[in-house]
DRENTORGU-597103 format. One line per field, with one value per residue: x, y, z of N, C-alpha, C in turn; residue number from 1. Coordinates in steps of 0.05 Angstrom, whole numbers, plus 5000, padded with zeros to 4 digits. Example, Ala and Ser with C-alpha at 12.3 -4.5 7.8 and 13.67 -1.06 7.14 Angstrom:
n_x = 5264 5257
n_y = 4886 4955
n_z = 5156 5142
ca_x = 5246 5273
ca_y = 4910 4979
ca_z = 5156 5143
c_x = 5264 5258
c_y = 4934 5001
c_z = 5156 5157
roba = 1 2
***
This chain:
n_x = 1439 1381 1360 1294 1264 1244 1189 1152 1125 1174 1163 1167 1223 1207 1158 1183 1240 1267 1257 1301 1322 1342 1392 1421 1422 1444 1493 1504 1482 1463 1434 1375 1330 1255 1190 1131 1052 1022 1060 1092 1158 1208 1257 1302 1331 1375 1425 1453 1477 1466 1392 1392 1421 1373 1334 1339 1356 1339 1335 1298 1224 1166 1124 1052 1031 1065 1096 1109 1118 1114 1074 1045 0993 0933 0903 0938 0941 0890 0888 0926 0913 0880 0868 0944 0975 1022 1068 1061 1089 1141 1191 1176 1132 1114 1152 1120 1060 1081 1105 1071 1046 1083 1112 1086 1102 1155 1219 1221 1172 1147 1171 1138 1101 1108 1089 1033 1044 1060 1024 0981 1007 1014 0967 0938 0964 0948 0905 0899 0917 0878 0843 0854 0880 0857 0813 0843 0892 0914 0898 0946 0954 0911 0890 0936 0986 0951 0917 0953 0988 0941 0912 0937 0956 0903 0890 0928 0912 0859 0810 0764 0753 0718 0704 0748 0751 0714 0734 0786 0779 0754 0798 0824 0792 0788 0849 0859 0882 0830 0789 0733 0741 0686 0680 0719 0727 0688 0693 0742 0708 0677 0716 0748 0695 0677 0727 0718 0673 0704 0738 0696 0674 0721 0731 0688 0702 0755 0809 0865 0900 0911 0890 0847 0894 0912 0856 0856 0897 0912 0868 0822 0846 0853 0898 0886 0840 0782 0774 0831 0850 0820 0843 0903 0897 0872 0914 0956 0937 0930 0981 1015 1001 0990 1030 1060 1030 1053 1104 1100 1090 1120 1171 1165 1162 1222 1243 1228 1259 1307 1329 1375 1385 1330 1324 1380 1345 1301 1330 1344 1313 1337 1358 1318 1313 1363 1345 1300 1335 1358 1319 1275 1323 1324 1271 1246 1185 1157 1163 1155 1153 1189 1188 1202 1196 1245 1252 1287 1346 1383 1440 1445 1475 1509 1484 1446 1394 1336 1297 1226 1219 1208 1232 1240 1269 1296 1289 1288 1329 1372 1376 1398 1454 1512 1562 1550 1527 1561 1554 1494 1452 1438 1404 1422 1417 1467 1478 1537 1532 1562 1566 1520 1462 1396 1353 1300 1248 1259 1288 1326 1297 1235 1227 1203 1155 1127 1174 1198 1151 1144 1184 1189 1137 1151 1189 1170 1135 1165 1197 1165 1129 1152 1161 1121 1085 1122 1116 1112 1093 1093 1042 1040 1074 1136 1138 1088 1067 1014 1027 1031 1015 1065 1070 1076 1079 1127 1101 1047 1001 0944 0967 0966 0974 1006 1005
n_y = 1773 1814 1868 1877 1934 1981 2007 2071 2127 2124 2107 2155 2155 2166 2207 2256 2247 2239 2197 2131 2110 2139 2156 2111 2108 2159 2139 2090 2077 2130 2148 2122 2063 2060 2035 2060 2076 2046 2009 2024 2039 2087 2133 2157 2210 2228 2268 2326 2357 2331 2329 2388 2385 2364 2401 2437 2422 2436 2391 2352 2343 2390 2370 2339 2309 2284 2223 2179 2206 2224 2198 2193 2182 2159 2195 2236 2217 2221 2287 2299 2305 2350 2426 2447 2500 2552 2519 2465 2472 2473 2519 2563 2577 2564 2608 2653 2644 2645 2701 2729 2731 2744 2789 2799 2773 2782 2788 2850 2875 2836 2869 2903 2882 2869 2893 2883 2824 2832 2852 2811 2770 2789 2800 2758 2721 2749 2755 2699 2697 2720 2702 2660 2594 2568 2519 2486 2454 2483 2480 2495 2489 2499 2547 2588 2572 2548 2594 2649 2637 2631 2675 2715 2707 2704 2755 2773 2751 2782 2773 2795 2815 2794 2751 2708 2668 2637 2609 2600 2555 2521 2502 2488 2431 2414 2394 2367 2304 2274 2287 2273 2238 2258 2300 2328 2334 2376 2417 2438 2443 2490 2526 2536 2557 2594 2628 2646 2674 2719 2735 2743 2788 2822 2830 2877 2907 2929 2924 2930 2886 2816 2776 2828 2835 2800 2808 2853 2852 2807 2770 2807 2834 2787 2747 2704 2665 2651 2623 2604 2646 2631 2581 2598 2635 2594 2557 2592 2595 2548 2520 2513 2525 2488 2463 2511 2515 2472 2480 2516 2498 2455 2475 2509 2457 2430 2469 2461 2415 2425 2453 2498 2516 2542 2581 2616 2643 2659 2697 2729 2752 2771 2726 2697 2698 2666 2623 2607 2590 2547 2515 2511 2474 2428 2407 2386 2409 2408 2356 2317 2338 2349 2334 2296 2283 2247 2286 2270 2226 2230 2235 2225 2234 2196 2162 2135 2152 2139 2174 2175 2168 2176 2215 2225 2281 2282 2335 2326 2295 2309 2359 2336 2315 2298 2313 2362 2397 2413 2357 2335 2313 2351 2400 2462 2527 2565 2550 2555 2584 2561 2563 2530 2533 2514 2462 2469 2494 2485 2493 2527 2548 2534 2549 2554 2611 2633 2634 2680 2707 2664 2651 2704 2710 2668 2692 2728 2703 2680 2706 2725 2699 2674 2725 2749 2694 2680 2637 2594 2522 2458 2411 2363 2305 2288 2255 2229 2270 2276 2263 2273 2216 2173 2164 2205 2281 2308 2335 2363 2354 2370 2403 2409 2466 2503 2554
n_z = 1307 1290 1337 1368 1351 1404 1439 1437 1464 1505 1580 1629 1681 1728 1772 1764 1737 1673 1620 1641 1589 1556 1572 1565 1502 1484 1494 1471 1432 1391 1348 1329 1320 1336 1355 1337 1361 1317 1301 1271 1242 1267 1268 1333 1354 1401 1414 1432 1386 1347 1348 1346 1280 1257 1273 1238 1197 1131 1085 1112 1139 1165 1148 1164 1131 1089 1074 1129 1167 1234 1285 1344 1371 1355 1360 1350 1286 1262 1270 1240 1188 1190 1161 1157 1214 1220 1252 1233 1180 1124 1099 1048 1068 1130 1154 1132 1144 1202 1219 1212 1260 1299 1311 1356 1401 1407 1443 1455 1439 1494 1525 1530 1554 1615 1655 1657 1657 1702 1744 1737 1763 1810 1828 1827 1870 1910 1914 1933 1979 2002 2007 2041 2068 2111 2116 2098 2049 1993 1925 1888 1828 1811 1826 1817 1774 1733 1717 1709 1657 1624 1635 1613 1558 1535 1535 1510 1454 1463 1488 1524 1592 1627 1615 1616 1661 1658 1598 1608 1647 1612 1580 1617 1619 1567 1563 1612 1650 1673 1652 1616 1539 1518 1539 1535 1481 1477 1500 1478 1423 1447 1456 1398 1374 1410 1395 1342 1347 1363 1330 1292 1306 1316 1267 1252 1280 1297 1344 1396 1390 1383 1348 1329 1297 1263 1230 1208 1179 1153 1145 1116 1068 1045 1045 1076 1110 1146 1173 1181 1208 1260 1277 1284 1318 1366 1366 1383 1434 1464 1450 1480 1534 1574 1584 1603 1644 1675 1679 1715 1764 1771 1780 1830 1860 1847 1876 1924 1933 1929 1975 1995 1938 1934 1984 1971 1929 1950 1986 1947 1889 1846 1821 1793 1736 1726 1747 1715 1676 1683 1698 1655 1626 1659 1666 1607 1582 1541 1507 1469 1408 1377 1314 1243 1185 1129 1064 1030 1029 1087 1121 1197 1255 1235 1228 1163 1136 1107 1054 1063 1127 1193 1234 1303 1348 1403 1447 1501 1516 1494 1529 1565 1554 1574 1552 1539 1575 1634 1693 1676 1703 1752 1788 1773 1795 1795 1738 1691 1623 1559 1497 1481 1483 1525 1500 1512 1494 1437 1378 1318 1258 1275 1321 1396 1390 1430 1469 1497 1514 1555 1589 1617 1639 1671 1702 1726 1762 1787 1818 1853 1889 1925 1956 1969 1995 2044 2070 2038 2031 2015 2015 2010 2008 1966 1930 1935 1903 1850 1788 1721 1676 1661 1610 1580 1568 1621 1674 1733 1758 1797 1861 1922 1971 2025 2065
ca_x = 1408 1373 1351 1268 1257 1230 1160 1153 1136 1177 1155 1192 1229 1187 1145 1195 1251 1275 1258 1325 1328 1353 1422 1437 1426 1461 1523 1504 1451 1452 1406 1360 1293 1234 1166 1114 1030 1006 1070 1107 1182 1215 1289 1303 1358 1382 1443 1439 1491 1436 1382 1398 1423 1345 1308 1348 1361 1311 1319 1279 1207 1149 1087 1049 1013 1080 1094 1134 1117 1119 1049 1045 0970 0901 0888 0950 0940 0871 0894 0951 0892 0875 0890 0957 0982 1048 1084 1065 1092 1158 1198 1173 1096 1126 1157 1102 1044 1092 1107 1039 1033 1111 1114 1077 1120 1186 1223 1226 1142 1143 1177 1116 1078 1112 1071 1010 1054 1064 0995 0971 1013 1005 0928 0925 0979 0938 0874 0900 0927 0867 0822 0877 0878 0843 0801 0860 0909 0894 0907 0964 0943 0882 0888 0960 0986 0935 0899 0972 0986 0911 0891 0952 0957 0870 0890 0941 0888 0836 0787 0753 0776 0708 0701 0772 0749 0701 0756 0801 0770 0739 0818 0831 0777 0800 0878 0861 0869 0814 0760 0729 0740 0673 0687 0747 0718 0654 0705 0757 0680 0678 0738 0730 0657 0684 0749 0704 0655 0711 0742 0675 0670 0739 0719 0666 0702 0778 0822 0898 0905 0928 0854 0851 0921 0908 0838 0858 0931 0911 0837 0814 0868 0851 0911 0885 0812 0772 0780 0856 0858 0811 0858 0929 0889 0874 0938 0966 0918 0926 1009 1037 0988 0998 1072 1072 1024 1065 1131 1105 1091 1152 1198 1152 1163 1247 1262 1225 1274 1333 1332 1399 1379 1308 1332 1392 1317 1294 1336 1354 1299 1345 1368 1301 1325 1381 1329 1285 1342 1369 1291 1276 1343 1322 1248 1237 1159 1147 1181 1152 1135 1195 1182 1206 1203 1258 1244 1307 1363 1406 1463 1444 1496 1527 1457 1429 1365 1324 1274 1203 1225 1202 1250 1236 1290 1290 1303 1289 1357 1390 1384 1413 1465 1528 1574 1545 1522 1573 1533 1473 1432 1437 1394 1442 1410 1483 1497 1540 1515 1580 1556 1499 1440 1376 1328 1266 1243 1272 1326 1323 1270 1214 1237 1183 1143 1137 1191 1208 1133 1129 1215 1176 1120 1160 1218 1151 1122 1194 1210 1148 1120 1162 1160 1082 1081 1148 1123 1091 1096 1075 1022 1036 1106 1139 1138 1062 1047 0996 1053 1028 1023 1093 1087 1074 1105 1131 1081 1030 0954 0954 0984 0963 0997 0984 1029
ca_y = 1774 1841 1878 1893 1968 1996 2027 2095 2137 2111 2114 2171 2135 2174 2230 2275 2240 2232 2168 2130 2106 2164 2164 2096 2107 2169 2126 2064 2085 2151 2148 2091 2058 2060 2033 2077 2054 2034 1991 2033 2047 2130 2136 2162 2219 2240 2282 2354 2371 2318 2338 2412 2379 2354 2433 2459 2411 2434 2361 2343 2368 2385 2366 2317 2291 2278 2196 2168 2234 2200 2207 2191 2165 2152 2220 2248 2219 2240 2315 2313 2304 2381 2444 2458 2518 2554 2494 2440 2481 2469 2546 2591 2581 2567 2636 2672 2656 2658 2721 2741 2741 2740 2813 2801 2757 2787 2816 2883 2870 2829 2875 2924 2867 2858 2908 2869 2801 2835 2854 2788 2746 2795 2799 2719 2719 2765 2733 2671 2705 2726 2667 2635 2558 2564 2506 2462 2452 2504 2472 2519 2492 2512 2571 2598 2561 2548 2623 2659 2634 2629 2712 2731 2697 2717 2785 2795 2752 2807 2763 2811 2799 2772 2716 2698 2652 2609 2597 2575 2528 2504 2502 2462 2413 2410 2382 2353 2280 2264 2287 2242 2244 2281 2328 2345 2349 2390 2439 2441 2459 2516 2548 2551 2573 2625 2649 2649 2699 2739 2742 2760 2817 2844 2842 2902 2934 2925 2938 2922 2858 2805 2780 2850 2848 2780 2813 2875 2851 2784 2765 2834 2834 2752 2731 2677 2654 2654 2587 2609 2661 2612 2569 2602 2638 2568 2548 2603 2596 2521 2511 2527 2530 2465 2466 2536 2504 2449 2484 2536 2486 2440 2501 2491 2425 2439 2493 2450 2389 2437 2484 2510 2537 2560 2596 2632 2657 2667 2722 2746 2750 2772 2708 2687 2695 2645 2596 2599 2589 2523 2504 2498 2453 2407 2398 2386 2413 2395 2336 2304 2351 2354 2307 2308 2268 2252 2280 2253 2205 2246 2216 2248 2225 2177 2136 2132 2161 2141 2191 2179 2144 2197 2232 2238 2286 2284 2355 2325 2279 2326 2380 2317 2309 2293 2324 2397 2391 2389 2342 2353 2307 2360 2425 2473 2554 2580 2536 2580 2566 2575 2573 2518 2534 2488 2466 2463 2512 2469 2499 2538 2571 2527 2552 2566 2629 2648 2634 2711 2712 2642 2660 2734 2699 2653 2704 2738 2688 2656 2731 2739 2683 2675 2751 2747 2669 2665 2603 2567 2486 2431 2404 2337 2286 2299 2228 2230 2288 2270 2273 2266 2199 2168 2167 2234 2300 2308 2354 2361 2353 2385 2421 2416 2478 2517 2583
ca_z = 1310 1296 1364 1366 1357 1430 1439 1453 1482 1544 1607 1652 1707 1760 1762 1755 1714 1642 1619 1644 1563 1537 1576 1557 1473 1478 1495 1460 1398 1396 1331 1334 1314 1358 1344 1348 1372 1308 1292 1243 1246 1263 1283 1349 1359 1421 1424 1429 1368 1331 1346 1329 1255 1265 1271 1219 1165 1108 1070 1133 1133 1187 1141 1161 1108 1078 1085 1139 1190 1266 1302 1368 1373 1341 1349 1323 1259 1250 1271 1212 1156 1179 1150 1186 1216 1206 1266 1217 1160 1120 1092 1056 1085 1151 1161 1119 1171 1232 1217 1212 1292 1313 1327 1384 1413 1403 1452 1455 1446 1520 1550 1546 1567 1635 1673 1655 1673 1738 1756 1740 1780 1842 1836 1837 1894 1934 1917 1939 2006 2010 2012 2057 2077 2141 2110 2087 2035 1966 1889 1870 1795 1800 1830 1812 1759 1707 1713 1701 1636 1611 1631 1595 1527 1527 1541 1484 1442 1452 1500 1546 1621 1640 1599 1625 1676 1638 1577 1630 1652 1589 1570 1629 1609 1544 1579 1643 1639 1686 1629 1581 1514 1501 1558 1528 1456 1480 1510 1448 1414 1466 1448 1382 1372 1423 1381 1317 1345 1365 1299 1274 1326 1306 1241 1252 1307 1306 1377 1392 1395 1357 1334 1306 1274 1237 1220 1195 1162 1135 1141 1104 1039 1028 1059 1097 1105 1174 1190 1180 1231 1283 1272 1288 1353 1373 1361 1403 1471 1469 1441 1506 1563 1585 1590 1625 1675 1688 1698 1744 1798 1767 1791 1856 1865 1843 1895 1955 1928 1938 1996 1988 1922 1945 2008 1957 1908 1976 1999 1919 1870 1814 1808 1783 1714 1716 1757 1707 1647 1697 1700 1621 1608 1677 1667 1591 1590 1509 1509 1450 1394 1345 1296 1218 1164 1109 1037 1020 1045 1093 1147 1222 1273 1233 1215 1136 1146 1085 1053 1081 1140 1204 1257 1337 1356 1439 1468 1528 1518 1491 1557 1591 1546 1579 1529 1533 1606 1661 1719 1671 1722 1780 1781 1791 1785 1779 1716 1669 1600 1547 1479 1476 1511 1532 1478 1519 1474 1407 1359 1297 1251 1291 1352 1396 1393 1458 1489 1511 1537 1573 1612 1617 1660 1698 1717 1753 1780 1811 1830 1863 1895 1962 1970 1983 2006 2053 2093 2024 2033 2004 2036 2005 2004 1934 1917 1935 1883 1830 1768 1686 1662 1659 1574 1573 1584 1654 1694 1761 1759 1820 1877 1945 1980 2057 2083
c_x = 1398 1348 1318 1272 1240 1202 1158 1130 1151 1167 1188 1192 1218 1175 1164 1226 1248 1269 1289 1337 1344 1388 1435 1445 1438 1494 1526 1502 1445 1424 1393 1336 1279 1214 1144 1084 1020 1029 1104 1143 1189 1239 1281 1331 1363 1400 1442 1449 1466 1414 1373 1404 1388 1324 1327 1352 1339 1308 1305 1247 1180 1113 1084 1027 1031 1082 1111 1131 1103 1084 1060 1017 0958 0895 0908 0947 0912 0872 0913 0932 0878 0886 0914 0962 1010 1070 1073 1069 1121 1171 1190 1147 1094 1132 1126 1074 1051 1099 1093 1026 1067 1115 1109 1080 1145 1185 1222 1183 1130 1153 1157 1091 1078 1095 1046 1017 1052 1045 0980 0979 1009 0976 0931 0936 0955 0902 0874 0898 0897 0838 0836 0874 0875 0826 0818 0870 0895 0922 0917 0961 0923 0886 0901 0964 0970 0927 0930 0976 0959 0905 0917 0954 0923 0877 0901 0922 0872 0808 0788 0762 0750 0693 0728 0772 0730 0721 0784 0797 0746 0775 0825 0818 0789 0828 0880 0848 0848 0780 0757 0737 0716 0665 0709 0733 0708 0685 0725 0734 0685 0696 0740 0711 0665 0706 0729 0683 0679 0721 0722 0675 0695 0736 0700 0686 0731 0789 0847 0903 0912 0914 0849 0871 0918 0882 0841 0885 0930 0892 0829 0829 0865 0877 0904 0848 0798 0784 0812 0869 0846 0827 0891 0911 0889 0898 0954 0957 0931 0961 1023 1031 0991 1019 1075 1058 1039 1094 1128 1109 1114 1171 1194 1168 1205 1255 1257 1254 1309 1330 1346 1387 1348 1308 1356 1362 1308 1299 1356 1336 1309 1359 1348 1303 1343 1366 1320 1303 1346 1343 1283 1299 1329 1298 1240 1201 1148 1174 1176 1137 1157 1201 1187 1203 1223 1245 1267 1327 1384 1422 1459 1450 1505 1507 1449 1404 1356 1297 1245 1202 1225 1231 1231 1262 1281 1296 1308 1317 1372 1401 1392 1442 1490 1562 1576 1536 1541 1550 1511 1445 1422 1424 1417 1436 1440 1495 1506 1539 1536 1560 1534 1473 1422 1365 1300 1243 1247 1290 1316 1296 1239 1213 1210 1165 1145 1153 1201 1178 1136 1165 1203 1160 1130 1176 1193 1144 1147 1209 1193 1139 1127 1167 1134 1069 1098 1143 1101 1106 1078 1064 1026 1068 1099 1138 1104 1047 1044 1019 1030 1029 1055 1098 1071 1091 1104 1103 1069 1009 0945 0965 0976 0984 0985 1012 1017
c_y = 1805 1849 1888 1921 1967 2013 2047 2112 2122 2128 2133 2153 2143 2204 2249 2274 2232 2195 2150 2112 2124 2152 2140 2096 2137 2155 2101 2072 2106 2171 2121 2091 2057 2056 2047 2053 2046 2020 1999 2043 2073 2119 2161 2176 2228 2254 2303 2360 2354 2327 2368 2413 2380 2379 2448 2448 2406 2408 2352 2356 2362 2380 2338 2297 2278 2238 2190 2185 2220 2208 2191 2166 2172 2182 2235 2247 2222 2269 2324 2314 2341 2401 2462 2493 2517 2529 2476 2445 2480 2508 2538 2593 2589 2600 2650 2675 2657 2685 2748 2759 2747 2772 2822 2784 2765 2799 2830 2888 2865 2847 2908 2914 2869 2873 2899 2844 2798 2831 2834 2767 2756 2806 2773 2722 2732 2754 2704 2683 2711 2717 2657 2608 2557 2534 2483 2476 2466 2489 2493 2521 2503 2534 2599 2598 2565 2575 2645 2660 2642 2663 2716 2726 2710 2738 2792 2775 2770 2795 2785 2802 2787 2749 2697 2672 2629 2606 2588 2556 2513 2498 2476 2438 2393 2381 2375 2324 2266 2269 2265 2255 2265 2304 2346 2359 2366 2418 2453 2460 2490 2538 2550 2565 2605 2648 2655 2675 2720 2753 2764 2791 2843 2853 2869 2915 2919 2926 2930 2895 2841 2789 2798 2847 2827 2803 2832 2883 2836 2774 2783 2834 2808 2737 2706 2680 2663 2643 2592 2619 2654 2594 2569 2623 2620 2557 2572 2605 2579 2509 2505 2522 2507 2464 2488 2531 2493 2456 2505 2525 2456 2454 2495 2473 2423 2449 2479 2424 2401 2462 2496 2534 2561 2577 2620 2658 2669 2701 2743 2742 2756 2748 2685 2687 2666 2619 2590 2575 2553 2497 2495 2477 2424 2395 2418 2388 2406 2380 2311 2309 2364 2330 2313 2287 2266 2257 2276 2236 2225 2223 2239 2222 2202 2151 2147 2133 2165 2164 2172 2160 2175 2188 2245 2248 2287 2315 2345 2305 2299 2350 2359 2311 2319 2314 2347 2401 2387 2380 2353 2340 2326 2390 2448 2507 2576 2567 2558 2562 2589 2578 2557 2518 2509 2489 2454 2478 2500 2493 2509 2555 2561 2529 2559 2598 2647 2647 2660 2716 2691 2651 2684 2729 2684 2657 2715 2724 2680 2680 2737 2723 2683 2714 2749 2720 2666 2644 2584 2543 2473 2418 2364 2318 2284 2268 2212 2242 2270 2282 2263 2244 2195 2176 2193 2257 2304 2345 2339 2368 2368 2387 2436 2441 2482 2534 2597
c_z = 1314 1327 1359 1372 1379 1431 1450 1446 1497 1561 1621 1676 1731 1753 1750 1738 1680 1648 1620 1613 1549 1546 1576 1521 1471 1481 1475 1430 1398 1374 1330 1331 1341 1340 1357 1364 1343 1293 1276 1268 1257 1279 1315 1359 1389 1441 1413 1405 1341 1330 1337 1301 1245 1261 1261 1194 1145 1085 1086 1132 1159 1167 1149 1153 1090 1093 1099 1167 1205 1278 1317 1380 1358 1330 1338 1294 1244 1251 1246 1187 1171 1173 1172 1185 1213 1239 1246 1187 1146 1110 1058 1071 1108 1161 1150 1142 1199 1230 1216 1249 1314 1324 1352 1412 1420 1436 1470 1461 1472 1538 1558 1554 1606 1664 1675 1671 1692 1755 1755 1760 1809 1844 1841 1868 1920 1939 1939 1977 2022 2024 2034 2055 2099 2135 2092 2066 2011 1941 1879 1839 1791 1801 1827 1782 1726 1697 1701 1673 1618 1606 1605 1567 1514 1523 1512 1460 1433 1477 1519 1574 1627 1634 1609 1642 1653 1616 1594 1637 1630 1573 1584 1629 1592 1557 1601 1631 1653 1667 1606 1559 1501 1517 1549 1502 1455 1476 1488 1430 1419 1451 1420 1368 1378 1411 1351 1314 1350 1341 1282 1290 1312 1285 1239 1265 1316 1334 1370 1400 1372 1347 1313 1276 1256 1220 1199 1172 1138 1130 1113 1079 1028 1030 1062 1095 1143 1186 1196 1213 1261 1297 1290 1321 1368 1382 1391 1426 1481 1472 1469 1531 1586 1601 1611 1658 1689 1701 1711 1778 1794 1781 1816 1870 1870 1861 1920 1956 1932 1951 2007 1973 1927 1972 1999 1934 1928 1984 1965 1897 1849 1811 1793 1748 1713 1722 1742 1676 1659 1686 1667 1610 1627 1673 1635 1584 1568 1505 1473 1415 1371 1330 1264 1212 1149 1084 1029 1030 1062 1115 1172 1235 1259 1212 1193 1148 1115 1074 1057 1097 1166 1228 1285 1347 1393 1442 1500 1530 1517 1515 1575 1578 1556 1566 1514 1561 1626 1686 1701 1695 1751 1766 1800 1777 1774 1752 1701 1638 1567 1525 1469 1502 1507 1508 1484 1501 1444 1393 1327 1292 1270 1321 1369 1401 1400 1478 1506 1527 1566 1583 1623 1642 1681 1714 1735 1770 1804 1831 1858 1887 1927 1971 1985 1999 2016 2062 2064 2042 2015 2019 2029 2002 1971 1920 1912 1908 1866 1802 1738 1682 1654 1623 1571 1580 1614 1663 1719 1759 1775 1845 1908 1958 2004 2065 2098
roba = 1 2 3 4 5 6 7 8 9 10 11 12 13 14 15 16 17 18 19 20 21 22 23 24 25 26 27 28 29 30 31 32 33 34 35 36 37 38 39 40 41 42 43 44 45 46 47 48 49 50 51 52 53 54 55 56 57 58 59 60 61 62 63 64 65 66 67 68 69 70 71 72 73 74 75 76 77 78 79 80 81 82 83 84 85 86 87 88 89 90 91 92 93 94 95 96 97 98 99 100 101 102 103 104 105 106 107 108 109 110 111 112 113 114 115 116 117 118 119 120 121 122 123 124 125 126 127 128 129 130 131 132 133 134 135 136 137 138 139 140 141 142 143 144 145 146 147 148 149 150 151 152 153 154 155 156 157 158 159 160 161 162 163 164 165 166 167 168 169 170 171 172 173 174 175 176 177 178 179 180 181 182 183 184 185 186 187 188 189 190 191 192 193 194 195 196 197 198 199 200 201 202 203 204 205 206 207 208 209 210 211 212 213 214 215 216 217 218 219 220 221 222 223 224 225 226 227 228 229 230 231 232 233 234 235 236 237 238 239 240 241 242 243 244 245 246 247 248 249 250 251 252 253 254 255 256 257 258 259 260 261 262 263 264 265 266 267 268 269 270 271 272 273 274 275 276 277 278 279 280 281 282 283 284 285 286 287 288 289 290 291 292 293 294 295 296 297 298 299 300 301 302 303 304 305 306 307 308 309 310 311 312 313 314 315 316 317 318 319 320 321 322 323 324 325 326 327 328 329 330 331 332 333 334 335 336 337 338 339 340 341 342 343 344 345 346 347 348 349 350 351 352 353 354 355 356 357 358 359 360 361 362 363 364 365 366 367 368 369 370 371 372 373 374 375 376 377 378 379 380 381 382 383 384 385 386 387 388 389 390 391 392 393 394 395 396 397 398 399 400 401 402 403
***
C-alpha cells in the first residue's frame, strides 16, 4: 500500500530544533515525495551530497514559471509571475545579472568595508549601553540585531544615513509576523518607491555605491531597464536581512545554551570566525529556498525524478547529515572542517552572493558584543523565547536582555 506523502513544510521540533522528520528521512527515504500547500507533490532531498547535486545539476531549473516548480504558499505562487531577478534565473542569464553586482560582495571588497562594519557594530552597542536597561529589559532584536545588517546593506546600496532608521522600520514591518497583510504590503511599496526614487537620483548624480554602479554600467547602456535596477536593489536589501537578524540573536541564545563555549569566546574573541562557521551549520537561517524543477528525467540519490516534477533540497537537513558531520546535533565551535563545508548559504552557482558580507558582520558582532557587554544576560528563559512560527525558518521575534 502506498504511503501518503506528508505535508510540507514540516514543523520544527521546537523553537530552536530542526524538524524531527529530517533525521528519519535521511536514514529511511533520503529522496521522497511531499505534499505542498495546494495539494501538488514534489520531491524532498535530505542528504548532503544529493543536496549538492540538486544545487549544481543544469538539468534542473530555477525558473519559477516552469511546470512543476514547487511553491510553498499562495503568495509564492503569485510572486512567481513577477519579472525575475538573478536568483530565479538559469545560466547564462543568471551569471550575467549576478555579475552586475557581485564585485561589491566578493571577499576582497568586503575587507575594505571592515572598518565601517566594525563602526556600525560599535556605535549601536555604545548607544545601547548609553541608554541602559534601568527601566527594564531591552529588546536586542529591535535595538541591535535588526539595525546592524540593515544599516550596512542600505549603505552599500547608497541610502543616505538620515534615511536608515525609517527604511529599517519599513523592512521590519514587511517581515514582522505580527504585521497585517495590508501593513506588510504598504511597507513593501514604500521600500520599492524609495528605491525607484534613489535610482532616479543616481541617474542624475551617480555616487560610489551599488545603485550608481547599476545605473552607470547597466541602465544607461540599455542592458537593463529601470524596473530591473529597482528589483535587484530590492532583492539585495530584503533577501538576507531577516536571516541575518535571526542569526545574530540565535547566536546569542546558542552561546547561553553552551556556557563553556561562551566563556571561551569571552576570553578569546579570535574564536569568533570559528563560532560563526559552526553557527551557520547548526542553525540554517534560510532553509526553504533551495527549489528546482526537472527539465528532463534525472536520477538523484537513486530515485528517478521525471521532467516537470519539483524538487526541494533541504540544506537544513544536509547540515545535520551524520555521514558528513560528526555528532551533527552538537554545537561545537572547535569543529574541524574536512573537505565539506556547511550549506547554510547554499552551494554551487546560486550560493548566496552576500555570504562574505554576512560572515564579516557576524564575526564583528560576536568578537565585540561580549567585550562591550560582558554581563549581558537573557531576561527570559530559553524555552519561553518568542520564536518564529514552527513552519517557518528558525528565528527569534524579540529577545529581552539586561546587562
